[in-house]
C-alpha positions in Angstrom: 123.4 70.8 115.5 119.3 71.3 115.3 116.3 69.8 116.1 113.1 70.0 115.4 110.3 67.8 118.8 106.6 67.0 118.8 104.6 65.8 121.3 101.4 65.5 121.8 99.7 66.4 125.6 96.7 65.9 127.5 97.4 67.3 130.9 95.4 64.8 133.2 95.6 63.1 136.6 98.7 63.7 138.1 100.7 63.6 134.8 100.6 67.5 133.9 103.6 68.4 132.8 107.4 68.4 134.1 108.4 72.1 135.7 110.0 72.9 132.3 113.6 74.4 135.3 115.9 76.2 132.4 119.1 75.0 131.3 122.7 76.5 131.6 122.9 78.8 128.5 119.3 79.7 128.5 117.4 81.8 131.8 117.6 80.9 134.8 114.6 79.5 136.2 112.9 82.3 138.5 114.5 81.4 142.2 114.1 83.5 145.7 116.0 83.0 148.7 114.7 82.2 152.0 112.3 85.1 153.1 112.0 86.9 149.8 108.1 88.4 149.4 105.7 86.0 148.3 104.4 87.0 144.6 101.3 86.3 145.5 98.2 87.3 142.8 101.3 89.0 140.5 99.9 89.0 136.7 102.9 90.0 134.4 106.4 91.1 135.1 107.2 94.4 133.1 110.6 95.2 132.7 111.8 91.9 131.9 113.1 91.1 128.0 112.5 88.0 126.8 115.6 86.0 126.2 114.4 85.1 122.3 112.3 87.7 120.5 110.4 85.4 117.5 109.0 87.8 114.9 104.6 88.1 113.9 104.7 85.3 111.9 106.7 82.8 114.0 109.2 82.3 111.1 112.5 84.0 112.5 113.7 85.1 115.9 116.0 86.1 117.3 118.8 86.7 120.5 122.2 88.0 122.0 124.7 85.4 123.0 127.8 85.7 125.0 130.6 86.3 123.1 133.8 83.7 124.0 135.7 87.0 124.7 132.9 89.1 126.6 130.8 91.1 125.0 127.6 89.5 122.9 127.0 88.9 119.6 123.5 88.6 117.4 122.1 85.1 116.3 118.8 84.7 114.1 117.2 81.7 114.2 115.1 80.6 111.2 111.8 79.0 112.2 110.1 78.4 109.7 110.7 74.7 108.9 111.1 71.2 110.2 114.7 71.9 110.7 115.0 75.2 113.1 118.9 76.8 112.6 121.0 79.4 114.3 123.2 81.3 112.5 125.3 84.0 114.1 125.8 87.6 113.1 128.7 89.0 114.8 129.9 92.6 114.2 133.3 93.9 113.8 133.3 94.7 117.7 131.1 92.9 120.8 127.5 94.5 121.2 126.7 95.4 124.2 124.5 93.5 126.8 121.4 96.1 126.9 121.2 95.8 122.4 117.6 95.2 121.8 116.9 92.9 117.9 114.0 92.6 116.2 113.6 89.8 113.6 112.0 90.6 110.2 109.7 88.9 107.9 112.4 89.0 104.9 115.3 87.2 107.3 116.8 90.7 108.6 117.3 91.3 112.3 117.2 95.0 112.7 119.6 95.9 116.2 119.4 98.8 118.4 123.0 100.1 120.5 122.7 102.6 123.0 125.6 105.1 123.3 125.5 108.3 125.8 122.5 110.6 124.6 121.7 108.8 121.4 120.8 105.3 120.1 121.4 104.0 116.7 119.9 101.2 114.7 121.0 99.5 111.9 120.1 96.0 110.1 122.0 92.9 110.2 122.4 90.3 107.9 124.4 86.8 107.0 127.1 87.1 103.9 128.8 84.5 103.5 131.0 84.6 106.0 130.4 87.5 107.2 127.8 89.5 108.5 126.2 92.5 106.4 124.8 95.6 108.1 123.0 98.2 106.8 122.5 101.4 109.0 119.2 103.4 109.1 120.1 105.8 111.2 120.2 107.5 115.1 117.7 109.3 117.5 118.6 111.4 120.0 117.3 109.3 122.8 119.1 106.8 124.6 116.2 105.6 126.1 114.8 104.4 123.0 113.0 100.7 123.6 111.8 98.6 120.6 108.0 97.8 120.1 106.7 93.6 119.7 107.5 92.9 116.2 105.0 94.4 113.7 102.0 92.0 112.3 103.4 93.4 108.5 107.0 91.7 109.6 108.1 95.4 107.1 108.2 97.7 109.9 109.6 98.1 113.4 108.8 101.1 116.1 109.7 102.2 118.8 109.1 104.2 122.3 110.9 107.0 123.7 110.6 109.5 126.8 109.9 113.1 125.8 110.6 115.9 128.2 110.3 115.6 131.8 107.8 115.2 134.4 104.8 115.6 135.9 102.1 116.8 133.0 105.2 118.0 130.8 106.2 114.3 130.4 105.1 112.8 126.6 106.5 109.5 125.1 107.1 109.4 121.4 106.6 106.4 118.9 109.4 106.1 116.1 109.1 104.3 113.0 112.5 102.8 112.9 112.9 100.7 109.3 109.6 100.8 107.0 109.5 104.5 106.4 111.0 106.5 103.5 113.6 107.6 105.0 115.3 106.7 108.3 114.3 107.3 111.7 110.7 109.2 111.8 108.6 110.3 115.1 105.1 109.2 113.6 103.3 110.3 117.1 103.5 111.5 120.7 101.4 110.7 123.4 101.3 113.0 126.7 102.3 110.9 129.2 104.2 107.5 130.4 103.9 104.8 127.8 105.0 101.1 128.0 104.3 97.6 126.9 103.1 97.9 122.7 100.5 95.2 121.8 98.9 95.4 118.3 95.5 95.4 117.6 95.1 95.1 113.5 97.2 92.6 111.3 98.2 96.0 109.2 100.1 97.4 111.5 98.4 100.5 112.5 96.4 100.3 115.5 99.3 100.3 118.1 98.1 100.1 122.4 99.9 101.4 124.9 99.7 102.2 129.0 100.1 105.1 129.4 100.7 106.5 133.0 98.8 109.9 133.7 98.0 112.1 136.2 98.4 109.0 138.8 96.7 106.6 136.8 97.9 103.9 134.0 95.1 103.2 131.0 95.4 101.7 128.1 94.8 103.8 125.1 95.2 103.3 121.3 97.2 105.1 119.2 96.2 105.1 115.6 99.3 104.9 113.6 97.4 105.7 109.9 96.1 109.1 111.3 98.5 110.7 112.8 98.9 109.0 116.1 95.1 109.4 117.3 95.1 109.2 120.2 91.4 107.2 122.1 91.0 105.1 125.6 90.8 101.5 125.3 90.5 100.0 128.7 88.6 101.8 131.3 87.2 99.4 134.0 86.6 102.1 136.4 87.5 105.8 136.9 90.3 105.4 139.0 91.4 102.3 138.7 94.8 100.8 137.0 94.3 99.0 133.6 96.7 97.4 131.9 96.3 95.6 128.4 98.9 91.8 128.8 98.3 90.6 125.5 95.9 90.6 121.6 94.6 88.9 119.8 93.7 90.6 116.1 91.8 87.8 115.0 89.7 86.7 117.5 89.4 90.1 119.5 90.9 88.0 122.9 92.6 90.8 125.3 93.7 90.2 128.1 94.7 92.9 130.9 95.4 93.3 134.4 93.4 95.7 136.5 92.8 96.6 140.6 89.3 97.4 140.2 88.6 94.5 141.8 90.7 95.5 144.7 93.8 94.2 144.1 96.1 93.4 141.0 94.1 90.6 139.1 93.9 89.3 135.6 91.4 89.2 133.4 90.1 88.9 130.0 87.6 90.4 126.8 87.0 91.1 123.6 87.5 94.2 121.5 84.1 95.1 120.4 82.3 93.2 122.8 78.8 94.1 124.9 79.8 91.7 127.8 81.9 92.6 130.7 85.1 91.8 131.6 85.8 88.7 133.9 88.6 87.6 136.7 88.6 84.1 136.6 89.9 82.2 139.0 92.2 80.6 137.1 94.2 83.0 136.6 94.8 84.2 139.9 97.4 82.2 141.2 98.6 82.2 144.4 102.5 83.0 144.9 103.1 82.8 141.9 103.5 86.0 138.5 101.5 84.7 135.0 102.9 86.9 132.4 101.0 85.7 128.6 103.6 85.9 125.6 101.6 84.0 123.1 98.2 83.8 121.2 96.6 81.4 118.7 95.8 83.3 115.5 93.0 82.7 112.9 90.4 82.2 115.5 88.5 84.6 114.1 84.9 85.2 115.4 85.4 82.7 118.4 87.9 84.2 121.2 86.2 81.6 123.7 89.0 79.4 121.6 91.6 81.1 121.5 94.9 79.5 123.3 97.5 81.6 125.4 100.6 80.1 126.6 101.9 81.5 129.8 105.1 82.0 131.5 104.8 80.9 135.3 107.1 82.1 138.2 107.3 81.7 141.4 109.9 80.3 144.1 109.8 77.0 142.7 111.3 77.7 139.5 109.5 78.5 136.0 107.1 76.5 134.0 104.8 76.6 130.7 100.7 77.0 131.5 98.5 77.6 129.0 94.8 78.4 129.0 91.6 79.7 126.3 88.8 81.3 128.0 86.4 78.2 127.5 88.5 76.1 129.0 88.5 77.5 132.4 91.5 76.4 134.1 95.0 76.8 133.5 96.4 73.8 132.0 100.5 73.0 132.2 102.1 70.8 129.7 105.6 70.0 129.7 108.1 72.7 128.5 111.6 71.3 127.0 115.1 71.4 128.8 116.5 74.4 127.6 113.3 76.0 126.9 113.9 79.7 126.0 111.7 80.8 129.4 108.6 82.6 128.5 109.1 82.8 124.2 107.0 80.5 121.6 104.5 80.8 118.9 101.1 79.4 118.6 100.1 78.2 114.9 96.5 78.7 113.3 96.1 74.6 114.0 96.8 74.8 117.4 100.1 73.7 117.9 102.4 75.2 120.4 106.1 75.6 119.1 108.7 76.5 121.9 112.3 77.2 120.8 115.0 75.6 123.4 118.6 75.9 123.8 121.1 73.2 125.4 124.3 72.2 125.1 123.3 69.5 122.7 121.5 70.8 121.2 122.2 74.6 120.8 119.1 75.1 118.6 116.2 73.6 119.0 111.9 73.8 118.4 109.6 71.7 120.5 106.2 71.2 119.0 103.2 70.5 121.7 99.5 70.2 120.4 97.7 70.6 123.9 94.5 68.9 123.4 91.9 70.6 125.5 89.3 68.6 127.2 85.4 69.3 125.1 83.2 71.8 126.4 80.4 71.2 128.8 82.7 67.9 130.5 82.2 67.4 133.8 85.6 69.1 135.4 88.8 66.3 136.4 89.2 66.8 140.0 92.5 65.1 139.6 93.4 67.9 137.2 92.3 70.3 138.8 94.3 69.6 142.1 97.1 69.6 139.7 97.0 73.0 138.4 98.2 76.1 139.9 97.0 76.9 143.3 94.4 79.1 144.3 95.3 80.9 147.6 93.4 79.6 150.7 90.3 81.9 151.6 90.5 83.6 148.8 87.1 85.5 148.5 85.3 86.3 145.0 85.6 89.5 143.8 82.1 91.9 143.9 80.3 91.5 140.5 80.2 94.7 140.1 83.7 95.5 140.6 84.0 93.2 137.8 81.9 94.9 135.5 84.0 97.2 132.8 82.6 100.0 131.3 82.4 98.4 128.1 85.0 98.5 125.4 82.8 102.2 124.0 83.7 100.9 119.9 81.3 100.2 117.5 81.4 96.4 116.8 81.2 97.1 113.1 84.4 97.5 113.2 87.6 97.0 114.8 88.7 100.5 114.9 87.8 103.5 117.3 85.0 105.3 115.5 87.2 108.1 114.5 89.5 106.2 112.6 86.3 106.1 109.2 88.1 102.5 109.1 85.7 99.4 108.0 86.9 95.6 107.7 84.8 93.0 106.6 86.2 89.2 106.6 83.1 86.6 104.9 80.8 88.8 104.8 81.2 90.1 108.6 82.5 93.0 110.6 86.1 92.2 111.4 85.4 93.3 115.2 82.0 91.0 115.2 82.0 89.3 118.3 79.8 86.5 117.8 80.9 83.8 118.1 80.5 80.8 115.9 79.8 78.0 118.3 77.2 77.3 120.2 77.2 79.3 124.0 77.1 76.1 126.4 74.5 75.8 128.5 75.9 77.3 131.7 77.2 80.8 130.4 75.2 83.4 131.6 71.8 84.5 129.1 72.2 87.4 127.4 69.5 89.0 125.5 70.6 87.9 121.8 71.0 92.0 120.1 71.3 92.7 116.6 74.7 92.1 115.0 76.5 94.8 114.9 75.4 97.4 117.4 76.5 100.4 119.2 78.2 99.4 122.1 76.9 102.0 124.8 79.0 103.1 127.9 77.1 101.6 130.6 77.7 102.4 134.4 79.2 99.7 136.8 75.8 100.0 139.1 74.0 99.2 136.3 75.5 96.5 134.4 73.9 93.6 134.1 75.0 91.1 137.3 75.6 87.3 136.3 74.3 84.4 137.6 77.7 83.0 138.3 81.2 83.5 136.5 81.4 80.5 134.1 84.6 81.0 133.7 
């Protein structure tokens, strides 16, 4: 049985939506026993696998489903039609729960199986009543971990630890599918790398959170230049800066940093001269915010790029949405049985949320969020219904919010060493000039000729804001 639900949500007053708790057969809602330490200010829960992996274009998805006799079997979802449906892909033997799946744009599903001392990779596809399997090879690493789906939809990448501890530790980037012949190592990054976000639609620029010398910074690996590494985030010299989500079209990035004195979530724009902001809307009390989807197609307008969050707290798990121009989190209703932390935005602003219940094992809810007009007076009732802010929380010092700027030329979406320059409709791809007029309450910045080179600015010389608009 399939389902396709649609709704228009305008969170206002007390009707800000339901808690979106999950049901049997889906990921359980986050809950803690009495006395559990508070989750105050947490932003992102690393190491947790999503219950469903959605392809970059939202056409397919895949997950592991418990088998009746024990173990698991893969299941592929087709999402690009009005009637979503699931196809089981059982093999000759049940899969281990630690196996990982990645859907490709052609409908096949890549599966990563771990064994003693190595990992094997294969492609699964339906063949009438059975399941076809195409072995791709193996990697001599038991710690191989899949990266998020590449934007091209045809390639699959993974990370693998190399070496021991300390200075000898490194991380290998593997191309598992889409190369010439089987899995091949395409880059070696010194340090321990986690995360993974794509910064371009071609699947060439990969951002990784690298732990090196006791600090974590985000770096960019250019897979088109033999794995050339360049820095991406460095708010202060001694801060830990991690990339949580990146949208290649608008350049909007969400990050987590302890530069303000403790971990906070902020946002910025690739190639922009404006500083990273740490809005109070993204600093929830006793809850963990994890961004999982950004609205594509918002070229040159990062302020209008919508982001969907999974929110975990002791009371449960729910859905929240936000965009920089809104200035606050909204809580639309999530469908019953929502596979928490999964979903896909369309360019038109429709948020598609997969869900599974005993009555509807494969469904997609389609939600359209009606945002408040920019510049409108804030709704006090809606603001009070949003996620709470810690009592007595103080605004971080302004100088702590000023990064060193993204040291990229705004005429390109690539580091200067890449040598690539792309353009869209006569404007450079990395151009961050908004097509929308700036609201009157935004910080006044002098008009600059565009494009221009971003010079790293020491924090004490960064322009101070009269107030934080967002």
